[in-house]
C-alpha positions as CSV (number, residue, x, y, z in Angstrom):
1,M,138.2,28.9,80.8
2,N,135.4,25.9,81.5
3,E,133.4,26.7,84.5
4,F,134.2,23.9,86.0
5,S,137.3,23.0,85.3
6,L,138.5,21.2,88.2
7,I,136.3,18.3,87.7
8,P,139.0,15.8,85.7
9,E,137.4,15.6,82.6
10,K,137.8,11.1,82.1
11,I,134.7,11.8,85.4
12,K,132.6,14.5,83.5
13,S,132.8,12.1,80.4
14,K,131.7,9.5,82.7
15,I,128.6,11.2,83.9
16,D,128.1,12.4,80.1
17,L,127.2,8.9,79.3
18,E,125.4,7.4,82.4
19,L,123.1,10.5,81.5
20,S,122.5,9.9,77.9
21,N,122.3,6.1,79.0
22,A,119.9,6.8,81.6
23,D,118.2,9.3,78.9
24,I,118.1,12.4,81.5
25,K,118.5,14.7,79.1
26,I,120.4,17.7,81.2
27,A,124.0,18.8,80.4
28,T,126.2,17.7,83.0
29,N,128.1,21.5,83.8
30,K,124.3,21.9,84.3
31,L,123.7,19.5,86.4
32,I,126.9,19.5,88.9
33,S,125.8,23.5,89.4
34,Q,122.2,22.7,90.8
35,S,123.6,19.8,92.7
36,L,125.8,22.6,94.4
37,I,123.3,25.2,94.7
38,Y,120.7,22.4,96.4
39,S,123.9,21.2,98.4
40,F,123.8,24.2,100.1
41,I,120.3,25.1,100.7
42,L,120.1,21.3,102.4
43,S,123.7,22.0,104.6
44,I,122.0,24.8,106.4
45,I,118.6,22.8,106.8
46,V,121.4,20.6,108.1
47,L,122.6,23.0,110.3
48,L,119.4,23.7,112.1
49,F,119.6,21.0,113.7
50,F,123.2,21.4,115.4
51,R,121.7,25.3,117.2
52,T,121.1,23.8,120.2
53,N,124.8,22.3,120.3
54,L,125.5,26.2,118.4
55,R,124.0,28.5,121.6
56,L,126.0,25.9,124.2
57,A,129.3,26.8,121.9
58,A,132.1,28.8,123.6
59,N,133.7,29.7,121.0
60,F,130.8,30.6,118.7
61,T,132.4,31.1,115.1
62,T,134.8,28.5,115.1
63,T,132.0,26.2,116.2
64,L,129.6,27.5,113.4
65,M,132.3,26.7,110.7
66,T,133.0,23.1,112.1
67,Y,129.0,22.0,112.0
68,Y,128.4,24.2,109.2
69,L,131.0,21.4,107.4
70,I,129.8,18.7,108.7
71,S,126.3,19.5,107.6
72,L,127.7,20.3,104.0
73,L,129.1,17.5,103.7
74,I,126.0,15.2,105.1
75,A,124.6,17.6,102.4
76,I,126.4,16.9,99.3
77,V,126.6,13.3,100.3
78,I,122.7,13.3,100.0
79,V,122.7,14.9,97.0
80,I,125.1,12.6,95.5
81,F,123.2,9.6,96.4
82,F,119.6,11.3,95.6
83,V,121.2,12.0,91.4
84,Y,123.0,8.3,91.6
85,S,119.8,6.9,92.4
86,R,117.2,8.3,90.2
87,I,119.8,8.0,87.2
88,T,120.2,4.2,88.3
89,L,116.3,3.7,88.7
90,K,116.4,5.4,85.2
91,K,118.7,2.9,83.4
92,I,116.6,0.1,85.3
93,K,113.4,1.4,83.6
94,R,114.9,1.4,80.5
95,K,116.4,-2.1,80.7
96,K,113.0,-3.7,82.0
97,E,111.2,-2.2,78.9
98,I,113.3,-3.4,76.7
99,E,113.9,-6.9,77.8
100,N,109.6,-7.6,77.8
101,V,109.5,-6.4,74.6
102,L,112.9,-8.3,73.3
103,P,110.8,-11.3,71.7
104,D,108.1,-10.2,70.4
105,Y,110.5,-7.5,68.6
106,L,113.0,-10.5,67.0
107,Q,109.9,-12.5,66.4
108,L,108.9,-9.9,64.5
109,V,112.7,-10.0,62.5
110,A,112.6,-13.6,62.0
111,A,109.6,-13.4,60.1
112,N,110.8,-11.0,57.8
113,L,114.1,-12.7,57.4
114,T,112.6,-15.4,56.4
115,A,110.7,-13.1,54.1
116,G,114.2,-12.8,52.1
117,M,114.9,-9.9,53.9
118,P,118.5,-8.3,54.6
119,I,119.1,-8.4,58.7
120,D,119.8,-4.4,58.8
121,Q,116.3,-4.2,56.5
122,A,114.5,-7.2,58.8
123,M,115.2,-5.4,62.2
124,W,113.9,-2.0,60.4
125,Y,110.4,-2.7,59.3
126,A,110.4,-4.9,62.9
127,V,109.5,-1.4,64.6
128,R,106.6,-0.8,66.4
129,E,105.7,2.2,68.2
130,R,104.1,-0.2,71.5
131,F,108.4,-1.2,71.5
132,G,108.9,2.3,72.7
133,I,112.9,2.4,73.8
134,L,113.5,-0.7,72.1
135,A,112.4,1.1,69.2
136,E,113.9,4.6,69.4
137,E,117.0,2.0,69.8
138,V,117.0,0.2,66.3
139,E,116.9,3.1,64.9
140,V,119.6,4.4,66.2
141,I,121.2,1.4,64.7
142,A,119.3,2.1,61.3
143,R,121.2,5.6,61.3
144,K,124.7,4.5,62.0
145,V,124.2,2.0,59.6
146,A,123.3,4.1,56.8
147,S,125.7,6.3,57.5
148,G,128.5,3.4,57.1
149,A,129.2,1.7,60.2
150,E,129.2,-1.9,60.7
151,L,126.0,-3.6,61.9
152,E,127.5,-5.7,64.7
153,Q,129.7,-2.2,65.9
154,A,126.3,-0.7,66.1
155,L,125.2,-3.7,68.1
156,I,128.0,-3.9,70.1
157,E,127.6,-0.1,71.4
158,F,123.4,-0.6,72.0
159,I,123.9,-3.8,74.5
160,N,126.6,-1.7,76.0
161,K,124.3,1.1,77.3
162,Y,122.4,-0.9,79.5
163,D,123.3,-3.4,82.4
164,S,121.2,-6.7,80.8
165,D,122.3,-10.1,81.0
166,L,119.6,-10.7,79.0
167,L,120.3,-8.4,76.0
168,K,123.5,-8.9,76.1
169,K,123.5,-12.8,75.1
170,S,120.6,-12.4,72.8
171,I,122.4,-9.8,70.9
172,M,125.7,-11.5,71.0
173,L,124.4,-15.3,69.6
174,L,122.9,-12.8,66.8
175,I,126.6,-11.2,65.7
176,E,127.3,-15.0,66.1
177,G,125.3,-15.9,63.5
178,L,126.1,-12.7,61.5
179,R,129.7,-14.2,61.4
180,S,128.7,-17.7,60.8
181,G,126.6,-16.7,58.1
182,G,124.3,-19.6,59.0
183,E,120.5,-19.3,58.4
184,L,119.6,-16.4,61.1
185,A,115.6,-16.5,60.9
186,S,115.7,-20.3,62.8
187,L,118.2,-18.3,65.0
188,V,116.5,-14.9,65.7
189,N,113.3,-17.6,66.4
190,K,114.9,-19.5,68.8
191,I,116.4,-16.2,70.9
192,A,113.2,-15.0,71.3
193,W,111.6,-18.0,72.2
194,N,114.5,-18.5,74.7
195,I,114.2,-15.0,75.6
196,K,110.2,-16.1,76.5
197,E,111.0,-19.1,78.4
198,T,113.6,-17.3,81.0
199,Q,111.2,-14.8,81.5
200,I,108.2,-17.6,82.5
201,L,110.7,-19.2,84.7
202,E,111.5,-16.0,86.1
203,K,108.5,-15.3,87.2
204,E,107.6,-18.4,88.7
205,I,109.9,-18.0,90.7
206,N,109.0,-14.5,91.8
207,A,105.8,-15.8,92.6
208,E,107.0,-18.8,94.8
209,I,109.6,-16.5,96.1
210,T,106.6,-14.1,97.3
211,T,104.5,-16.9,98.5
212,Y,107.2,-18.1,100.9
213,V,107.9,-14.7,102.2
214,I,104.2,-14.2,102.9
215,F,103.7,-17.8,104.5
216,I,107.6,-16.5,106.4
217,T,105.6,-12.8,107.7
218,F,102.4,-15.0,108.6
219,A,104.4,-18.1,110.7
């Protein structure tokens, strides 16, 4: 029998997917077992904060059980929050790393397309070590295409892993170009420049917001 059979398979599958998207290499069962252990340890620590109430209790056993259940609930909430925060922050970090190098990568893809390469080869030969996570994702896409998968489907699976509007809009424009059969080189180059302009605009907005915050703080 599965050690965590009480946990629905649907929930376990969702946790597996979240861990994979965050590139956290730990099995779901192990994560759950570790979380339970940490919750138990933390619940003992939380229980210590109720020691004064326990000393004054008329029925020590009943009061102890009540406060321990409360402590366990608090500990479980804290552990779940910590695990969720770690996964979320890791996903945000990976998303930002991809967005930062995406325009440079697409410009190389456009150059390869201009040289006469098909789109799949153009994407593969544009990979550079400095692209980090994006390079790893392109390698995954290349392996899927080599094994017989459609490039469009591989690209959609890639963008679904990241909660990035910038990435999704850029790749969907590329997919539309593939479907229409238009001039891909100029399209990809335009996408790259649009991303750079968007990123520059975001930096300017963030700088202005920071300036306003500093001004309001001093005021």
